[in-house]
Structure formats: structure tokens, C-alpha cells
DRENDO-1510 file (C-alpha; in Angstrom, 1 decimal, always signed):
<recs>
REC; n; res; u; v; w
REC; 1; UNK; +47.0; -37.4; -20.0 .
REC; 2; UNK; +44.1; -37.5; -22.4 .
REC; 3; UNK; +41.4; -38.7; -19.6 .
REC; 4; UNK; +42.8; -36.2; -17.1 .
REC; 5; UNK; +42.0; -33.3; -19.5 .
REC; 6; UNK; +38.4; -34.8; -20.4 .
REC; 7; UNK; +38.3; -34.6; -16.6 .
REC; 8; UNK; +39.1; -31.5; -16.4 .
REC; 9; UNK; +37.0; -30.0; -18.9 .
REC; 10; UNK; +33.7; -31.7; -17.6 .
REC; 11; UNK; +34.7; -30.3; -14.0 .
REC; 12; UNK; +34.9; -26.9; -15.5 .
REC; 13; UNK; +31.8; -27.2; -17.3 .
REC; 14; UNK; +29.7; -28.4; -14.6 .
REC; 15; UNK; +31.2; -25.6; -12.8 .
REC; 16; UNK; +30.4; -23.0; -15.5 .
REC; 17; UNK; +26.9; -24.5; -15.7 .
REC; 18; UNK; +26.4; -24.2; -11.8 .
REC; 19; UNK; +27.7; -20.3; -12.1 .
REC; 20; UNK; +25.3; -19.2; -14.6 .
REC; 21; UNK; +22.4; -21.4; -12.8 .
REC; 22; UNK; +23.5; -19.0; -9.6 .
REC; 23; UNK; +23.6; -16.1; -11.8 .
REC; 24; UNK; +20.0; -16.6; -13.2 .
REC; 25; UNK; +18.5; -17.5; -10.0 .
REC; 26; UNK; +19.7; -14.4; -8.3 .
REC; 27; UNK; +18.4; -12.1; -11.1 .
REC; 28; UNK; +15.0; -14.1; -10.8 .
REC; 29; UNK; +15.2; -13.3; -6.8 .
REC; 30; UNK; +16.2; -9.6; -7.4 .
REC; 31; UNK; +13.0; -9.1; -9.7 .
REC; 32; UNK; +10.6; -10.9; -7.5 .
REC; 33; UNK; +11.7; -9.1; -4.3 .
REC; 34; UNK; +9.4; -6.2; -4.8 .
REC; 35; UNK; +6.1; -8.3; -5.1 .
REC; 36; UNK; +7.2; -10.8; -2.2 .
REC; 37; UNK; +8.3; -8.0; +0.2 .
REC; 38; UNK; +4.8; -6.4; -0.8 .
REC; 39; UNK; +2.9; -9.9; +0.2 .
REC; 40; UNK; +4.8; -9.7; +3.0 .
REC; 41; UNK; +3.9; -6.4; +4.4 .
REC; 42; UNK; +0.4; -6.5; +3.2 .
REC; 43; UNK; +0.3; -9.9; +5.3 .
REC; 44; UNK; +1.8; -8.8; +8.2 .
REC; 45; UNK; +1.5; -4.7; +8.7 .
REC; 46; UNK; +5.0; -4.5; +8.6 .
REC; 47; UNK; +6.5; -0.9; +8.0 .
REC; 48; UNK; +3.2; +0.6; +8.6 .
REC; 49; UNK; +1.1; -1.1; +5.5 .
REC; 50; UNK; -2.6; -1.3; +6.5 .
REC; 51; UNK; -4.5; -4.0; +5.7 .
REC; 52; UNK; -7.3; -4.6; +3.3 .
REC; 53; UNK; -10.8; -6.4; +4.0 .
REC; 54; UNK; -14.0; -7.4; +3.0 .
REC; 55; UNK; -17.3; -6.0; +4.0 .
REC; 56; UNK; -18.1; -9.4; +5.4 .
REC; 57; UNK; -15.0; -9.6; +7.2 .
REC; 58; UNK; -15.7; -5.7; +8.6 .
REC; 59; UNK; -19.0; -6.6; +9.6 .
REC; 60; UNK; -17.6; -9.4; +12.6 .
REC; 61; UNK; -15.8; -6.9; +14.4 .
REC; 62; UNK; -17.0; -5.7; +18.0 .
REC; 63; UNK; -17.3; -2.2; +18.6 .
REC; 64; UNK; -15.4; -0.9; +21.8 .
REC; 65; UNK; -15.6; +2.2; +24.3 .
REC; 66; UNK; -12.1; +2.9; +23.1 .
REC; 67; UNK; -11.1; +5.9; +20.9 .
REC; 68; UNK; -8.2; +6.8; +19.4 .
REC; 69; UNK; -7.3; +10.0; +16.6 .
REC; 70; UNK; -6.5; +9.2; +13.6 .
REC; 71; UNK; -4.9; +12.1; +11.5 .
REC; 72; UNK; -4.7; +12.6; +7.8 .
REC; 73; UNK; -1.6; +13.5; +5.5 .
REC; 74; UNK; -1.8; +14.0; +1.9 .
REC; 75; UNK; +0.9; +14.5; -0.5 .
REC; 76; UNK; +1.9; +14.3; -4.4 .
REC; 77; UNK; +4.9; +13.7; -6.2 .
REC; 78; UNK; +5.5; +14.9; -9.6 .
REC; 79; UNK; +1.5; +15.4; -10.3 .
REC; 80; UNK; +0.4; +18.8; -10.9 .
REC; 81; UNK; -2.6; +18.2; -8.3 .
REC; 82; UNK; -4.0; +19.2; -5.1 .
REC; 83; UNK; -4.3; +17.0; -2.5 .
REC; 84; UNK; -5.4; +16.8; +0.6 .
REC; 85; UNK; -7.8; +15.4; +3.2 .
REC; 86; UNK; -11.3; +17.2; +4.1 .
REC; 87; UNK; -10.5; +17.1; +7.7 .
REC; 88; UNK; -7.3; +16.8; +9.1 .
REC; 89; UNK; -8.2; +14.5; +12.2 .
REC; 90; UNK; -10.8; +12.2; +13.2 .
REC; 91; UNK; -11.6; +10.9; +16.6 .
REC; 92; UNK; -13.0; +7.2; +16.1 .
REC; 93; UNK; -14.1; +4.4; +18.1 .
REC; 94; UNK; -11.6; +1.3; +17.6 .
REC; 95; UNK; -14.2; -1.2; +16.1 .
REC; 96; UNK; -16.2; +1.0; +14.2 .
REC; 97; UNK; -16.2; +1.7; +10.7 .
REC; 98; UNK; -15.3; +5.1; +10.0 .
REC; 99; UNK; -15.1; +7.5; +6.6 .
REC; 100; UNK; -12.7; +9.9; +5.7 .
REC; 101; UNK; -12.7; +12.1; +2.6 .
REC; 102; UNK; -9.6; +13.1; +0.4 .
REC; 103; UNK; -9.9; +15.9; -2.1 .
REC; 104; UNK; -8.0; +15.5; -5.1 .
REC; 105; UNK; -8.2; +18.7; -8.0 .
REC; 106; UNK; -6.1; +18.4; -11.5 .
REC; 107; UNK; -4.5; +21.8; -11.5 .
REC; 108; UNK; -2.9; +20.9; -15.2 .
REC; 109; UNK; -4.3; +21.4; -18.8 .
REC; 110; UNK; -4.3; +17.8; -19.6 .
REC; 111; UNK; -5.8; +14.8; -18.1 .
REC; 112; UNK; -3.7; +13.2; -15.7 .
REC; 113; UNK; -3.6; +9.8; -14.2 .
REC; 114; UNK; -2.2; +8.8; -10.2 .
REC; 115; UNK; -1.8; +6.0; -7.5 .
REC; 116; UNK; -1.4; +6.7; -4.3 .
REC; 117; UNK; +0.8; +4.8; -2.0 .
REC; 118; UNK; -0.1; +4.7; +1.8 .
REC; 119; UNK; +1.3; +3.9; +5.5 .
REC; 120; UNK; +0.6; +4.5; +9.1 .
REC; 121; UNK; +2.4; +5.5; +11.5 .
REC; 122; UNK; +3.4; +4.4; +14.1 .
REC; 123; UNK; +4.2; +1.5; +12.1 .
REC; 124; UNK; +3.1; -1.0; +14.6 .
REC; 125; UNK; -0.1; -0.2; +14.3 .
REC; 126; UNK; -0.3; -1.2; +10.5 .
REC; 127; UNK; -1.5; -4.7; +11.0 .
REC; 128; UNK; -4.5; -3.1; +12.8 .
REC; 129; UNK; -5.5; -0.6; +10.6 .
REC; 130; UNK; -7.8; -2.3; +8.1 .
REC; 131; UNK; -9.2; -0.5; +4.8 .
REC; 132; UNK; -12.8; -1.8; +3.5 .
REC; 133; UNK; -12.4; +0.4; +0.7 .
REC; 134; UNK; -9.9; +3.2; -0.8 .
REC; 135; UNK; -9.0; +5.3; -3.7 .
REC; 136; UNK; -6.0; +3.8; -3.2 .
REC; 137; UNK; -6.7; +0.7; -4.5 .
REC; 138; UNK; -7.1; +2.0; -8.0 .
REC; 139; UNK; -5.6; +4.6; -10.2 .
REC; 140; UNK; -7.3; +7.6; -10.6 .
REC; 141; UNK; -8.0; +9.9; -13.9 .
REC; 142; UNK; -8.8; +13.3; -13.4 .
REC; 143; UNK; -9.4; +16.1; -16.2 .
REC; 144; UNK; -7.9; +19.2; -16.3 .
REC; 145; UNK; -9.5; +21.4; -13.7 .
REC; 146; UNK; -11.3; +18.1; -12.4 .
REC; 147; UNK; -11.7; +18.0; -8.6 .
REC; 148; UNK; -13.2; +14.8; -7.0 .
REC; 149; UNK; -13.7; +13.6; -3.5 .
REC; 150; UNK; -12.3; +10.3; -2.6 .
REC; 151; UNK; -13.4; +8.1; +0.3 .
REC; 152; UNK; -11.7; +5.7; +2.5 .
REC; 153; UNK; -13.8; +3.2; +4.9 .
REC; 154; UNK; -11.8; +2.0; +7.4 .
REC; 155; UNK; -12.0; +0.4; +10.9 .
REC; 156; UNK; -9.1; +0.0; +13.8 .
REC; 157; UNK; -9.4; -3.7; +14.6 .
REC; 158; UNK; -10.0; -4.0; +18.7 .
REC; 159; UNK; -6.9; -6.3; +18.9 .
REC; 160; UNK; -4.7; -3.3; +18.8 .
REC; 161; UNK; -6.3; -2.8; +22.7 .
REC; 162; UNK; -4.4; -6.1; +23.6 .
REC; 163; UNK; -1.6; -6.0; +21.6 .
REC; 164; UNK; +1.6; -4.8; +24.3 .
REC; 165; UNK; +3.5; -3.1; +21.6 .
REC; 166; UNK; -0.3; -1.0; +20.8 .
REC; 167; UNK; -2.3; -1.1; +23.5 .
REC; 168; UNK; -0.9; +2.8; +24.5 .
REC; 169; UNK; -1.1; +4.3; +20.9 .
REC; 170; UNK; -3.4; +7.0; +20.8 .
REC; 171; UNK; -3.3; +8.4; +17.7 .
REC; 172; UNK; -2.4; +6.8; +14.2 .
REC; 173; UNK; -1.7; +8.8; +11.0 .
REC; 174; UNK; -2.8; +7.9; +7.7 .
REC; 175; UNK; -0.6; +9.0; +5.0 .
REC; 176; UNK; -0.9; +8.9; +1.3 .
REC; 177; UNK; +1.7; +10.0; -1.7 .
REC; 178; UNK; -0.1; +10.4; -5.1 .
REC; 179; UNK; +2.7; +9.5; -7.9 .
REC; 180; UNK; +2.0; +9.9; -12.1 .
REC; 181; UNK; +1.1; +6.6; -13.4 .
REC; 182; UNK; +3.5; +6.4; -16.9 .
REC; 183; UNK; +1.0; +3.9; -18.7 .
REC; 184; UNK; -2.2; +4.2; -16.6 .
REC; 185; UNK; -5.0; +1.9; -17.0 .
REC; 186; UNK; -8.5; +2.2; -18.3 .
REC; 187; UNK; -10.3; +4.2; -15.3 .
REC; 188; UNK; -13.3; +6.6; -15.7 .
REC; 189; UNK; -13.1; +9.6; -13.7 .
REC; 190; UNK; -14.3; +7.8; -10.1 .
REC; 191; UNK; -11.2; +5.5; -10.5 .
REC; 192; UNK; -13.3; +2.5; -11.3 .
REC; 193; UNK; -11.7; +0.4; -13.4 .
REC; 194; UNK; -13.8; -0.7; -16.7 .
</recs>
């Protein structure tokens, strides 16, 4: 009887330990889910996430004769900013680098820091929309009444023309939404980290 009781206590302790380990693992996975999802989206273009490339990578891309219309969308959530594209659309040659300018103005009486999220639609075009330089890569600080012009340097990868799901795309919308940053990194008004 004593032996059975010790064996039962060991089994119960082992079961309790396993349950605790599973619970801790689930909490860890919960915290890791967002960064892992972000990495997945950046690697695959899933959900309209654009690709980020270097100048060296962009220099190797061949320009084609086909064009695509890029539509620009600008939004803000919780920031007293005016935010808009300088031009609402642009027709670009696939494979060629192009630049778009977005304008942000702080309409409040306080300095404000914001960060922009982005995506493209149709979402299947995300893996072919490559950004070389973008204001969305860093936080932006605007002083009261300050207005800045923020460039986006990009190209559309010619592989979009050979993918059966994207070869007929004639228009891509690049959309940004600015959100306030609660605890900003140190940045200057031009968005360069210090």
C-alpha cells in the first residue's frame, strides 16, 4: 500500500511537471508568434507585405518594357498629423527603380513620433514589390507644425510577369498607416536614428 502511494505520487508529480512545462511553452509560443509571423510575412510577401532589398540587390534587376500603375494610400491612426502622398498614382516600368514622396505634417502643438505600417494590394504582389529605401523603416519625429517630405525608393520585380497568379496585375496599391509611438527611439526629424 505504501509502495502504491509513492508510485501514485511520482506519477502525479510527473504529470504536474509536464502540464506546467506545456503551459510555459504555450506562453512562450504566444510571445514568439508575432515576431515569427512578421519574419514569415517579410520572407514570403504573405498578406501584402513588401520585400526589403539593398542597393546592391536592386542594381542587378533587369528593366522590362511592361508598366504597372502604382496607387498610393496614406492613413493615420491616433496621430494629429496630415499624411498624404505627393501624387496619388504613378505608372512605373517593371524592374526600374522609382521614387514616391509622402508628406506628413504635425498639426498639434507638441512634438510627436510615429511609425508606419505598410502593405500592398493585391496581396499576391507583395513578394514582388521591393523597397530599397523607405520612411517606414524608422520612426519619424515631427515638431509642432513641422512638415516633411518622405521618400520611398522601390521597384517591382520582373518575376511578377512570370507568376501565373500575378502576371495579369495592372495596378498595385501601396498603403501606409502611421501610428503614434509610445516610447520612441531617439530619432531626428528626418527619421535617421542616432
